[in-house]
N, C-alpha and C positions, 0 to 999 in steps of 0.2 A: 377900420375894417380891413385895410390892406394888410396890416400885420397879422391879424387873425386868419385871413385867407392864406397867407404865406405859411404860418404855423400849421394850419390844417393840411396844406399841401405836403409839407415835410413829414407830418405825422402819418399821413396816408402812405407815403413811400416807406416810412419806417415800419408800418404795419405789414406792408407787402413783403419787405425784405425779411422781417422776423418770421412771418408765416412760412415763406419759402424755406428759410433756414431751419425752422423747427420741423417742418415736414421732411426735408431732405435728411437731416440728422436722425430723425425718427426712423426713417427707412433704413439708414445705415446701421443703426444700433438694434434694429428689429431682429429677433431670433427666428422670424418666420418669413418675412418679405423677401429678402435676398436669397436665402436657401431655397425658397419656392421657385426662384428663377434659375437655380443651379449655380448660384454664386456663393461660395463658402467664405465667410469672413469671421475673424475673431473680433470681438467687441473691444474697441480701443477706448480707454478712459477719456481720451481727448474728445471723441465724438459724443460720449455720454455727457461730459461736462458742457460741451457746446450745445447739446440738446436741452439740458437743464437751464442753461443761461438764456437761450433764445426763447424757450417756452415761458419762463418766468417774466422776461422782459415783455414778451407779447401780451401776457395777461395785464401787466401794468399799463401798457400803451392802449390796450382795448378799454381799460377803465377810464383813462384820460379821454379817449375818443368818445365814449358814451357820455361822459360828463360834459364835454363840449357841445354835444348835440342833444342833450337831455330835453331841452324845450321842444325841439323839432320832433323827437321821439314821442313825447307825451301828447303833443298836438295831433300827430298823425294816428297815434293809438286811439285817441278819443274819436277822431274823425272816421276812421275805417273799421275799428274793431268794436268799439262800444256804441256805434250808431244803431239806432232803431230802424228796422226795415219800414219803408214807406208802405202804407196800405195801398193795394192795387185796386183800381176801380174796374167795374165790369167792362167798360169800354176798352180798357187796355188788355183785356183777356186774362184777367186774374181769376182763374178757376180754383 
């Protein structure tokens, strides 16, 4: 379990870094975000490639993360989403 926990810790940090990188580079290459703030930029191919790389890696890491936690996701989906509401009794104020 210790190795799995360590791997999950690294995976979570990688998710965070890639999310921040994809967001930052997305803003940098946006044709609307920075000009709306009065900052004129020319879209550099470097930032476009960094955005593509970080976004693609992010999708792969999200897939791995979901696969690692698939059992927990299914269990809690069944527990909280697919549960049937309990019938309320009159004593509990179930009008």
